[in-house]
mmCIF entry with sequence, helices, sheets and N, C-alpha, C, O atoms, coordinates in Angstrom:
data_MODEL
# 
_entry.id   MODEL 
# 
_entity.id                         1 
_entity.type                       polymer 
_entity.pdbx_number_of_molecules   1 
# 
_entity_poly.entity_id                      1 
_entity_poly.type                           'polypeptide(L)' 
_entity_poly.nstd_linkage                   no 
_entity_poly.nstd_monomer                   no 
_entity_poly.pdbx_seq_one_letter_code       MMPRPSFEFWDAKSNSMKVVPGSYEVMVGSSSADKDLKTITVKIR 
_entity_poly.pdbx_seq_one_letter_code_can   MMPRPSFEFWDAKSNSMKVVPGSYEVMVGSSSADKDLKTITVKIR 
_entity_poly.pdbx_strand_id                 A 
# 
loop_
_entity_poly_seq.entity_id 
_entity_poly_seq.num 
_entity_poly_seq.mon_id 
_entity_poly_seq.hetero 
1 1  MET n 
1 2  MET n 
1 3  PRO n 
1 4  ARG n 
1 5  PRO n 
1 6  SER n 
1 7  PHE n 
1 8  GLU n 
1 9  PHE n 
1 10 TRP n 
1 11 ASP n 
1 12 ALA n 
1 13 LYS n 
1 14 SER n 
1 15 ASN n 
1 16 SER n 
1 17 MET n 
1 18 LYS n 
1 19 VAL n 
1 20 VAL n 
1 21 PRO n 
1 22 GLY n 
1 23 SER n 
1 24 TYR n 
1 25 GLU n 
1 26 VAL n 
1 27 MET n 
1 28 VAL n 
1 29 GLY n 
1 30 SER n 
1 31 SER n 
1 32 SER n 
1 33 ALA n 
1 34 ASP n 
1 35 LYS n 
1 36 ASP n 
1 37 LEU n 
1 38 LYS n 
1 39 THR n 
1 40 ILE n 
1 41 THR n 
1 42 VAL n 
1 43 LYS n 
1 44 ILE n 
1 45 ARG n 
# 
_struct_asym.id          A 
_struct_asym.entity_id   1 
# 
loop_
_struct_conf.conf_type_id 
_struct_conf.id 
_struct_conf.pdbx_PDB_helix_id 
_struct_conf.beg_label_comp_id 
_struct_conf.beg_label_asym_id 
_struct_conf.beg_label_seq_id 
_struct_conf.pdbx_beg_PDB_ins_code 
_struct_conf.end_label_comp_id 
_struct_conf.end_label_asym_id 
_struct_conf.end_label_seq_id 
_struct_conf.pdbx_end_PDB_ins_code 
_struct_conf.beg_auth_comp_id 
_struct_conf.beg_auth_asym_id 
_struct_conf.beg_auth_seq_id 
_struct_conf.end_auth_comp_id 
_struct_conf.end_auth_asym_id 
_struct_conf.end_auth_seq_id 
_struct_conf.pdbx_PDB_helix_class 
_struct_conf.details 
_struct_conf.pdbx_PDB_helix_length 
HELX_P HELX_P1 AA1 ARG A 4  ? PHE A 7  ? ARG A 4  PHE A 7  5 ? 4 
HELX_P HELX_P2 AA2 ASP A 34 ? ASP A 36 ? ASP A 34 ASP A 36 5 ? 3 
# 
_struct_conf_type.id          HELX_P 
_struct_conf_type.criteria    ? 
_struct_conf_type.reference   ? 
# 
loop_
_struct_sheet.id 
_struct_sheet.type 
_struct_sheet.number_strands 
_struct_sheet.details 
AA1 ? 2 ? 
AA2 ? 2 ? 
# 
loop_
_struct_sheet_order.sheet_id 
_struct_sheet_order.range_id_1 
_struct_sheet_order.range_id_2 
_struct_sheet_order.offset 
_struct_sheet_order.sense 
AA1 1 2 ? anti-parallel 
AA2 1 2 ? anti-parallel 
# 
loop_
_struct_sheet_range.sheet_id 
_struct_sheet_range.id 
_struct_sheet_range.beg_label_comp_id 
_struct_sheet_range.beg_label_asym_id 
_struct_sheet_range.beg_label_seq_id 
_struct_sheet_range.pdbx_beg_PDB_ins_code 
_struct_sheet_range.end_label_comp_id 
_struct_sheet_range.end_label_asym_id 
_struct_sheet_range.end_label_seq_id 
_struct_sheet_range.pdbx_end_PDB_ins_code 
_struct_sheet_range.beg_auth_comp_id 
_struct_sheet_range.beg_auth_asym_id 
_struct_sheet_range.beg_auth_seq_id 
_struct_sheet_range.end_auth_comp_id 
_struct_sheet_range.end_auth_asym_id 
_struct_sheet_range.end_auth_seq_id 
AA1 1 GLU A 8  ? ASP A 11 ? GLU A 8  ASP A 11 
AA1 2 SER A 16 ? VAL A 19 ? SER A 16 VAL A 19 
AA2 1 GLY A 22 ? GLY A 29 ? GLY A 22 GLY A 29 
AA2 2 LEU A 37 ? ILE A 44 ? LEU A 37 ILE A 44 
# 
loop_
_atom_site.group_PDB 
_atom_site.id 
_atom_site.type_symbol 
_atom_site.label_atom_id 
_atom_site.label_alt_id 
_atom_site.label_comp_id 
_atom_site.label_asym_id 
_atom_site.label_entity_id 
_atom_site.label_seq_id 
_atom_site.pdbx_PDB_ins_code 
_atom_site.Cartn_x 
_atom_site.Cartn_y 
_atom_site.Cartn_z 
_atom_site.occupancy 
_atom_site.B_iso_or_equiv 
_atom_site.pdbx_formal_charge 
_atom_site.auth_seq_id 
_atom_site.auth_comp_id 
_atom_site.auth_asym_id 
_atom_site.auth_atom_id 
_atom_site.pdbx_PDB_model_num 
ATOM 1   N N  . MET A 1 1  ? -12.367 8.174   11.136 1.00 0.00 ? 1  MET A N  1 
ATOM 2   C CA . MET A 1 1  ? -13.732 8.217   10.891 1.00 0.00 ? 1  MET A CA 1 
ATOM 3   C C  . MET A 1 1  ? -14.107 8.367   9.420  1.00 0.00 ? 1  MET A C  1 
ATOM 4   O O  . MET A 1 1  ? -13.531 9.141   8.656  1.00 0.00 ? 1  MET A O  1 
ATOM 5   N N  . MET A 1 2  ? -15.137 7.550   9.078  1.00 0.00 ? 2  MET A N  1 
ATOM 6   C CA . MET A 1 2  ? -15.512 7.492   7.620  1.00 0.00 ? 2  MET A CA 1 
ATOM 7   C C  . MET A 1 2  ? -16.351 8.673   7.461  1.00 0.00 ? 2  MET A C  1 
ATOM 8   O O  . MET A 1 2  ? -17.091 9.025   8.380  1.00 0.00 ? 2  MET A O  1 
ATOM 9   N N  . PRO A 1 3  ? -16.286 9.331   6.321  1.00 0.00 ? 3  PRO A N  1 
ATOM 10  C CA . PRO A 1 3  ? -17.250 10.438  5.968  1.00 0.00 ? 3  PRO A CA 1 
ATOM 11  C C  . PRO A 1 3  ? -18.668 9.813   5.617  1.00 0.00 ? 3  PRO A C  1 
ATOM 12  O O  . PRO A 1 3  ? -18.802 8.763   4.988  1.00 0.00 ? 3  PRO A O  1 
ATOM 13  N N  . ARG A 1 4  ? -19.710 10.593  6.105  1.00 0.00 ? 4  ARG A N  1 
ATOM 14  C CA . ARG A 1 4  ? -21.164 10.150  6.000  1.00 0.00 ? 4  ARG A CA 1 
ATOM 15  C C  . ARG A 1 4  ? -21.499 9.849   4.517  1.00 0.00 ? 4  ARG A C  1 
ATOM 16  O O  . ARG A 1 4  ? -22.186 8.843   4.337  1.00 0.00 ? 4  ARG A O  1 
ATOM 17  N N  . PRO A 1 5  ? -21.142 10.522  3.482  1.00 0.00 ? 5  PRO A N  1 
ATOM 18  C CA . PRO A 1 5  ? -21.486 10.184  2.069  1.00 0.00 ? 5  PRO A CA 1 
ATOM 19  C C  . PRO A 1 5  ? -20.976 8.709   1.679  1.00 0.00 ? 5  PRO A C  1 
ATOM 20  O O  . PRO A 1 5  ? -21.521 8.068   0.780  1.00 0.00 ? 5  PRO A O  1 
ATOM 21  N N  . SER A 1 6  ? -19.945 8.246   2.385  1.00 0.00 ? 6  SER A N  1 
ATOM 22  C CA . SER A 1 6  ? -19.445 6.882   2.027  1.00 0.00 ? 6  SER A CA 1 
ATOM 23  C C  . SER A 1 6  ? -20.520 5.793   2.204  1.00 0.00 ? 6  SER A C  1 
ATOM 24  O O  . SER A 1 6  ? -20.429 4.709   1.628  1.00 0.00 ? 6  SER A O  1 
ATOM 25  N N  . PHE A 1 7  ? -21.576 6.125   3.047  1.00 0.00 ? 7  PHE A N  1 
ATOM 26  C CA . PHE A 1 7  ? -22.553 5.151   3.455  1.00 0.00 ? 7  PHE A CA 1 
ATOM 27  C C  . PHE A 1 7  ? -23.983 5.526   2.920  1.00 0.00 ? 7  PHE A C  1 
ATOM 28  O O  . PHE A 1 7  ? -25.000 4.933   3.279  1.00 0.00 ? 7  PHE A O  1 
ATOM 29  N N  . GLU A 1 8  ? -23.961 6.519   2.068  1.00 0.00 ? 8  GLU A N  1 
ATOM 30  C CA . GLU A 1 8  ? -25.302 6.960   1.385  1.00 0.00 ? 8  GLU A CA 1 
ATOM 31  C C  . GLU A 1 8  ? -25.682 6.062   0.314  1.00 0.00 ? 8  GLU A C  1 
ATOM 32  O O  . GLU A 1 8  ? -24.803 5.556   -0.383 1.00 0.00 ? 8  GLU A O  1 
ATOM 33  N N  . PHE A 1 9  ? -26.984 5.801   0.104  1.00 0.00 ? 9  PHE A N  1 
ATOM 34  C CA . PHE A 1 9  ? -27.480 5.154   -1.104 1.00 0.00 ? 9  PHE A CA 1 
ATOM 35  C C  . PHE A 1 9  ? -28.767 5.939   -1.606 1.00 0.00 ? 9  PHE A C  1 
ATOM 36  O O  . PHE A 1 9  ? -29.477 6.647   -0.892 1.00 0.00 ? 9  PHE A O  1 
ATOM 37  N N  . TRP A 1 10 ? -28.935 5.698   -2.905 1.00 0.00 ? 10 TRP A N  1 
ATOM 38  C CA . TRP A 1 10 ? -30.279 6.392   -3.420 1.00 0.00 ? 10 TRP A CA 1 
ATOM 39  C C  . TRP A 1 10 ? -31.422 5.676   -2.997 1.00 0.00 ? 10 TRP A C  1 
ATOM 40  O O  . TRP A 1 10 ? -31.501 4.458   -3.156 1.00 0.00 ? 10 TRP A O  1 
ATOM 41  N N  . ASP A 1 11 ? -32.380 6.401   -2.427 1.00 0.00 ? 11 ASP A N  1 
ATOM 42  C CA . ASP A 1 11 ? -33.642 5.906   -2.075 1.00 0.00 ? 11 ASP A CA 1 
ATOM 43  C C  . ASP A 1 11 ? -34.658 6.445   -3.139 1.00 0.00 ? 11 ASP A C  1 
ATOM 44  O O  . ASP A 1 11 ? -34.858 7.649   -3.304 1.00 0.00 ? 11 ASP A O  1 
ATOM 45  N N  . ALA A 1 12 ? -35.270 5.473   -3.833 1.00 0.00 ? 12 ALA A N  1 
ATOM 46  C CA . ALA A 1 12 ? -36.145 5.925   -5.071 1.00 0.00 ? 12 ALA A CA 1 
ATOM 47  C C  . ALA A 1 12 ? -37.428 6.429   -4.494 1.00 0.00 ? 12 ALA A C  1 
ATOM 48  O O  . ALA A 1 12 ? -38.071 7.295   -5.086 1.00 0.00 ? 12 ALA A O  1 
ATOM 49  N N  . LYS A 1 13 ? -37.868 5.858   -3.231 1.00 0.00 ? 13 LYS A N  1 
ATOM 50  C CA . LYS A 1 13 ? -39.104 6.309   -2.704 1.00 0.00 ? 13 LYS A CA 1 
ATOM 51  C C  . LYS A 1 13 ? -39.017 7.730   -2.220 1.00 0.00 ? 13 LYS A C  1 
ATOM 52  O O  . LYS A 1 13 ? -40.022 8.420   -2.389 1.00 0.00 ? 13 LYS A O  1 
ATOM 53  N N  . SER A 1 14 ? -38.045 8.234   -1.686 1.00 0.00 ? 14 SER A N  1 
ATOM 54  C CA . SER A 1 14 ? -37.975 9.609   -1.166 1.00 0.00 ? 14 SER A CA 1 
ATOM 55  C C  . SER A 1 14 ? -37.224 10.497  -2.166 1.00 0.00 ? 14 SER A C  1 
ATOM 56  O O  . SER A 1 14 ? -37.091 11.701  -1.950 1.00 0.00 ? 14 SER A O  1 
ATOM 57  N N  . ASN A 1 15 ? -36.707 9.866   -3.321 1.00 0.00 ? 15 ASN A N  1 
ATOM 58  C CA . ASN A 1 15 ? -36.040 10.604  -4.312 1.00 0.00 ? 15 ASN A CA 1 
ATOM 59  C C  . ASN A 1 15 ? -34.896 11.367  -3.744 1.00 0.00 ? 15 ASN A C  1 
ATOM 60  O O  . ASN A 1 15 ? -34.621 12.496  -4.149 1.00 0.00 ? 15 ASN A O  1 
ATOM 61  N N  . SER A 1 16 ? -34.195 10.727  -2.761 1.00 0.00 ? 16 SER A N  1 
ATOM 62  C CA . SER A 1 16 ? -33.056 11.320  -2.185 1.00 0.00 ? 16 SER A CA 1 
ATOM 63  C C  . SER A 1 16 ? -31.915 10.409  -1.722 1.00 0.00 ? 16 SER A C  1 
ATOM 64  O O  . SER A 1 16 ? -32.101 9.193   -1.759 1.00 0.00 ? 16 SER A O  1 
ATOM 65  N N  . MET A 1 17 ? -30.813 10.876  -1.313 1.00 0.00 ? 17 MET A N  1 
ATOM 66  C CA . MET A 1 17 ? -29.754 10.005  -0.788 1.00 0.00 ? 17 MET A CA 1 
ATOM 67  C C  . MET A 1 17 ? -30.005 9.711   0.768  1.00 0.00 ? 17 MET A C  1 
ATOM 68  O O  . MET A 1 17 ? -30.297 10.621  1.545  1.00 0.00 ? 17 MET A O  1 
ATOM 69  N N  . LYS A 1 18 ? -29.883 8.483   1.136  1.00 0.00 ? 18 LYS A N  1 
ATOM 70  C CA . LYS A 1 18 ? -30.170 8.212   2.470  1.00 0.00 ? 18 LYS A CA 1 
ATOM 71  C C  . LYS A 1 18 ? -28.994 7.352   3.031  1.00 0.00 ? 18 LYS A C  1 
ATOM 72  O O  . LYS A 1 18 ? -28.366 6.606   2.280  1.00 0.00 ? 18 LYS A O  1 
ATOM 73  N N  . VAL A 1 19 ? -28.681 7.471   4.449  1.00 0.00 ? 19 VAL A N  1 
ATOM 74  C CA . VAL A 1 19 ? -27.670 6.503   5.057  1.00 0.00 ? 19 VAL A CA 1 
ATOM 75  C C  . VAL A 1 19 ? -28.545 5.379   5.640  1.00 0.00 ? 19 VAL A C  1 
ATOM 76  O O  . VAL A 1 19 ? -29.581 5.530   6.287  1.00 0.00 ? 19 VAL A O  1 
ATOM 77  N N  . VAL A 1 20 ? -27.992 4.314   5.324  1.00 0.00 ? 20 VAL A N  1 
ATOM 78  C CA . VAL A 1 20 ? -28.694 3.007   5.719  1.00 0.00 ? 20 VAL A CA 1 
ATOM 79  C C  . VAL A 1 20 ? -27.967 2.447   6.934  1.00 0.00 ? 20 VAL A C  1 
ATOM 80  O O  . VAL A 1 20 ? -26.810 2.038   6.838  1.00 0.00 ? 20 VAL A O  1 
ATOM 81  N N  . PRO A 1 21 ? -28.592 2.431   7.984  1.00 0.00 ? 21 PRO A N  1 
ATOM 82  C CA . PRO A 1 21 ? -27.888 1.928   9.360  1.00 0.00 ? 21 PRO A CA 1 
ATOM 83  C C  . PRO A 1 21 ? -27.590 0.368   9.102  1.00 0.00 ? 21 PRO A C  1 
ATOM 84  O O  . PRO A 1 21 ? -28.283 -0.350  8.382  1.00 0.00 ? 21 PRO A O  1 
ATOM 85  N N  . GLY A 1 22 ? -26.555 0.002   9.742  1.00 0.00 ? 22 GLY A N  1 
ATOM 86  C CA . GLY A 1 22 ? -26.118 -1.419  9.788  1.00 0.00 ? 22 GLY A CA 1 
ATOM 87  C C  . GLY A 1 22 ? -24.628 -1.593  9.886  1.00 0.00 ? 22 GLY A C  1 
ATOM 88  O O  . GLY A 1 22 ? -23.901 -0.629  10.124 1.00 0.00 ? 22 GLY A O  1 
ATOM 89  N N  . SER A 1 23 ? -24.173 -2.783  9.709  1.00 0.00 ? 23 SER A N  1 
ATOM 90  C CA . SER A 1 23 ? -22.691 -3.009  9.899  1.00 0.00 ? 23 SER A CA 1 
ATOM 91  C C  . SER A 1 23 ? -22.115 -3.062  8.406  1.00 0.00 ? 23 SER A C  1 
ATOM 92  O O  . SER A 1 23 ? -22.704 -3.662  7.507  1.00 0.00 ? 23 SER A O  1 
ATOM 93  N N  . TYR A 1 24 ? -21.063 -2.466  8.249  1.00 0.00 ? 24 TYR A N  1 
ATOM 94  C CA . TYR A 1 24 ? -20.370 -2.429  6.910  1.00 0.00 ? 24 TYR A CA 1 
ATOM 95  C C  . TYR A 1 24 ? -18.914 -3.016  7.128  1.00 0.00 ? 24 TYR A C  1 
ATOM 96  O O  . TYR A 1 24 ? -18.210 -2.695  8.085  1.00 0.00 ? 24 TYR A O  1 
ATOM 97  N N  . GLU A 1 25 ? -18.564 -3.852  6.206  1.00 0.00 ? 25 GLU A N  1 
ATOM 98  C CA . GLU A 1 25 ? -17.159 -4.286  6.359  1.00 0.00 ? 25 GLU A CA 1 
ATOM 99  C C  . GLU A 1 25 ? -16.372 -3.615  5.182  1.00 0.00 ? 25 GLU A C  1 
ATOM 100 O O  . GLU A 1 25 ? -16.608 -3.784  3.985  1.00 0.00 ? 25 GLU A O  1 
ATOM 101 N N  . VAL A 1 26 ? -15.430 -2.853  5.710  1.00 0.00 ? 26 VAL A N  1 
ATOM 102 C CA . VAL A 1 26 ? -14.472 -1.943  4.821  1.00 0.00 ? 26 VAL A CA 1 
ATOM 103 C C  . VAL A 1 26 ? -13.162 -2.729  4.584  1.00 0.00 ? 26 VAL A C  1 
ATOM 104 O O  . VAL A 1 26 ? -12.490 -3.148  5.526  1.00 0.00 ? 26 VAL A O  1 
ATOM 105 N N  . MET A 1 27 ? -12.857 -2.897  3.406  1.00 0.00 ? 27 MET A N  1 
ATOM 106 C CA . MET A 1 27 ? -11.550 -3.560  3.168  1.00 0.00 ? 27 MET A CA 1 
ATOM 107 C C  . MET A 1 27 ? -10.694 -2.628  2.332  1.00 0.00 ? 27 MET A C  1 
ATOM 108 O O  . MET A 1 27 ? -11.159 -1.963  1.406  1.00 0.00 ? 27 MET A O  1 
ATOM 109 N N  . VAL A 1 28 ? -9.302  -2.611  2.737  1.00 0.00 ? 28 VAL A N  1 
ATOM 110 C CA . VAL A 1 28 ? -8.413  -1.879  2.103  1.00 0.00 ? 28 VAL A CA 1 
ATOM 111 C C  . VAL A 1 28 ? -7.085  -2.639  1.718  1.00 0.00 ? 28 VAL A C  1 
ATOM 112 O O  . VAL A 1 28 ? -6.662  -3.469  2.523  1.00 0.00 ? 28 VAL A O  1 
ATOM 113 N N  . GLY A 1 29 ? -6.465  -2.436  0.658  1.00 0.00 ? 29 GLY A N  1 
ATOM 114 C CA . GLY A 1 29 ? -5.340  -3.255  0.495  1.00 0.00 ? 29 GLY A CA 1 
ATOM 115 C C  . GLY A 1 29 ? -4.617  -2.943  -1.030 1.00 0.00 ? 29 GLY A C  1 
ATOM 116 O O  . GLY A 1 29 ? -5.135  -2.210  -1.872 1.00 0.00 ? 29 GLY A O  1 
ATOM 117 N N  . SER A 1 30 ? -3.608  -3.494  -1.166 1.00 0.00 ? 30 SER A N  1 
ATOM 118 C CA . SER A 1 30 ? -2.785  -3.289  -2.498 1.00 0.00 ? 30 SER A CA 1 
ATOM 119 C C  . SER A 1 30 ? -3.442  -4.237  -3.646 1.00 0.00 ? 30 SER A C  1 
ATOM 120 O O  . SER A 1 30 ? -3.153  -4.098  -4.834 1.00 0.00 ? 30 SER A O  1 
ATOM 121 N N  . SER A 1 31 ? -4.259  -5.111  -3.218 1.00 0.00 ? 31 SER A N  1 
ATOM 122 C CA . SER A 1 31 ? -4.916  -5.950  -4.275 1.00 0.00 ? 31 SER A CA 1 
ATOM 123 C C  . SER A 1 31 ? -6.099  -6.589  -3.601 1.00 0.00 ? 31 SER A C  1 
ATOM 124 O O  . SER A 1 31 ? -6.347  -6.407  -2.409 1.00 0.00 ? 31 SER A O  1 
ATOM 125 N N  . SER A 1 32 ? -6.880  -7.404  -4.466 1.00 0.00 ? 32 SER A N  1 
ATOM 126 C CA . SER A 1 32 ? -8.124  -8.151  -3.886 1.00 0.00 ? 32 SER A CA 1 
ATOM 127 C C  . SER A 1 32 ? -7.825  -9.329  -3.278 1.00 0.00 ? 32 SER A C  1 
ATOM 128 O O  . SER A 1 32 ? -8.754  -9.953  -2.766 1.00 0.00 ? 32 SER A O  1 
ATOM 129 N N  . ALA A 1 33 ? -6.493  -9.850  -3.219 1.00 0.00 ? 33 ALA A N  1 
ATOM 130 C CA . ALA A 1 33 ? -6.121  -11.048 -2.667 1.00 0.00 ? 33 ALA A CA 1 
ATOM 131 C C  . ALA A 1 33 ? -6.267  -10.974 -1.157 1.00 0.00 ? 33 ALA A C  1 
ATOM 132 O O  . ALA A 1 33 ? -5.820  -10.000 -0.551 1.00 0.00 ? 33 ALA A O  1 
ATOM 133 N N  . ASP A 1 34 ? -6.870  -11.959 -0.538 1.00 0.00 ? 34 ASP A N  1 
ATOM 134 C CA . ASP A 1 34 ? -7.214  -11.901 0.947  1.00 0.00 ? 34 ASP A CA 1 
ATOM 135 C C  . ASP A 1 34 ? -5.905  -11.560 1.697  1.00 0.00 ? 34 ASP A C  1 
ATOM 136 O O  . ASP A 1 34 ? -5.959  -10.816 2.676  1.00 0.00 ? 34 ASP A O  1 
ATOM 137 N N  . LYS A 1 35 ? -4.821  -12.039 1.302  1.00 0.00 ? 35 LYS A N  1 
ATOM 138 C CA . LYS A 1 35 ? -3.619  -11.854 2.085  1.00 0.00 ? 35 LYS A CA 1 
ATOM 139 C C  . LYS A 1 35 ? -3.151  -10.411 2.117  1.00 0.00 ? 35 LYS A C  1 
ATOM 140 O O  . LYS A 1 35 ? -2.359  -10.016 2.974  1.00 0.00 ? 35 LYS A O  1 
ATOM 141 N N  . ASP A 1 36 ? -3.659  -9.619  1.156  1.00 0.00 ? 36 ASP A N  1 
ATOM 142 C CA . ASP A 1 36 ? -3.239  -8.188  0.996  1.00 0.00 ? 36 ASP A CA 1 
ATOM 143 C C  . ASP A 1 36 ? -4.229  -7.130  1.594  1.00 0.00 ? 36 ASP A C  1 
ATOM 144 O O  . ASP A 1 36 ? -4.042  -5.913  1.567  1.00 0.00 ? 36 ASP A O  1 
ATOM 145 N N  . LEU A 1 37 ? -5.319  -7.778  2.145  1.00 0.00 ? 37 LEU A N  1 
ATOM 146 C CA . LEU A 1 37 ? -6.521  -6.968  2.640  1.00 0.00 ? 37 LEU A CA 1 
ATOM 147 C C  . LEU A 1 37 ? -6.516  -6.758  4.144  1.00 0.00 ? 37 LEU A C  1 
ATOM 148 O O  . LEU A 1 37 ? -6.284  -7.689  4.916  1.00 0.00 ? 37 LEU A O  1 
ATOM 149 N N  . LYS A 1 38 ? -6.774  -5.526  4.547  1.00 0.00 ? 38 LYS A N  1 
ATOM 150 C CA . LYS A 1 38 ? -7.044  -5.245  5.905  1.00 0.00 ? 38 LYS A CA 1 
ATOM 151 C C  . LYS A 1 38 ? -8.516  -4.970  6.064  1.00 0.00 ? 38 LYS A C  1 
ATOM 152 O O  . LYS A 1 38 ? -9.086  -4.256  5.239  1.00 0.00 ? 38 LYS A O  1 
ATOM 153 N N  . THR A 1 39 ? -9.123  -5.467  7.017  1.00 0.00 ? 39 THR A N  1 
ATOM 154 C CA . THR A 1 39 ? -10.583 -5.403  7.125  1.00 0.00 ? 39 THR A CA 1 
ATOM 155 C C  . THR A 1 39 ? -10.995 -4.899  8.514  1.00 0.00 ? 39 THR A C  1 
ATOM 156 O O  . THR A 1 39 ? -10.507 -5.365  9.544  1.00 0.00 ? 39 THR A O  1 
ATOM 157 N N  . ILE A 1 40 ? -11.985 -3.853  8.491  1.00 0.00 ? 40 ILE A N  1 
ATOM 158 C CA . ILE A 1 40 ? -12.538 -3.358  9.681  1.00 0.00 ? 40 ILE A CA 1 
ATOM 159 C C  . ILE A 1 40 ? -14.100 -3.360  9.532  1.00 0.00 ? 40 ILE A C  1 
ATOM 160 O O  . ILE A 1 40 ? -14.634 -3.297  8.424  1.00 0.00 ? 40 ILE A O  1 
ATOM 161 N N  . THR A 1 41 ? -14.773 -3.434  10.658 1.00 0.00 ? 41 THR A N  1 
ATOM 162 C CA . THR A 1 41 ? -16.280 -3.400  10.613 1.00 0.00 ? 41 THR A CA 1 
ATOM 163 C C  . THR A 1 41 ? -16.750 -2.151  11.148 1.00 0.00 ? 41 THR A C  1 
ATOM 164 O O  . THR A 1 41 ? -16.434 -1.858  12.301 1.00 0.00 ? 41 THR A O  1 
ATOM 165 N N  . VAL A 1 42 ? -17.563 -1.266  10.366 1.00 0.00 ? 42 VAL A N  1 
ATOM 166 C CA . VAL A 1 42 ? -18.049 -0.040  10.750 1.00 0.00 ? 42 VAL A CA 1 
ATOM 167 C C  . VAL A 1 42 ? -19.578 -0.151  11.170 1.00 0.00 ? 42 VAL A C  1 
ATOM 168 O O  . VAL A 1 42 ? -20.374 -0.609  10.350 1.00 0.00 ? 42 VAL A O  1 
ATOM 169 N N  . LYS A 1 43 ? -19.958 0.208   12.278 1.00 0.00 ? 43 LYS A N  1 
ATOM 170 C CA . LYS A 1 43 ? -21.354 0.265   12.587 1.00 0.00 ? 43 LYS A CA 1 
ATOM 171 C C  . LYS A 1 43 ? -22.012 1.567   12.431 1.00 0.00 ? 43 LYS A C  1 
ATOM 172 O O  . LYS A 1 43 ? -21.614 2.480   13.154 1.00 0.00 ? 43 LYS A O  1 
ATOM 173 N N  . ILE A 1 44 ? -23.007 1.803   11.555 1.00 0.00 ? 44 ILE A N  1 
ATOM 174 C CA . ILE A 1 44 ? -23.765 2.951   11.454 1.00 0.00 ? 44 ILE A CA 1 
ATOM 175 C C  . ILE A 1 44 ? -25.149 2.946   12.094 1.00 0.00 ? 44 ILE A C  1 
ATOM 176 O O  . ILE A 1 44 ? -25.950 2.045   11.847 1.00 0.00 ? 44 ILE A O  1 
ATOM 177 N N  . ARG A 1 45 ? -25.403 3.871   12.846 1.00 0.00 ? 45 ARG A N  1 
ATOM 178 C CA . ARG A 1 45 ? -26.694 3.920   13.643 1.00 0.00 ? 45 ARG A CA 1 
ATOM 179 C C  . ARG A 1 45 ? -27.720 4.804   12.804 1.00 0.00 ? 45 ARG A C  1 
ATOM 180 O O  . ARG A 1 45 ? -28.856 5.004   13.233 1.00 0.00 ? 45 ARG A O  1 
# 
């Protein structure tokens, strides 16, 4: 499970951090080369 702060963004209107719902593609790997990346999609409600 990804921690909530990983999906927070600064909202200038409310002057606070907010979680933006949607689908996020998370990539992890030893380099940025496609062959080295593992990708998962995380859906935030």
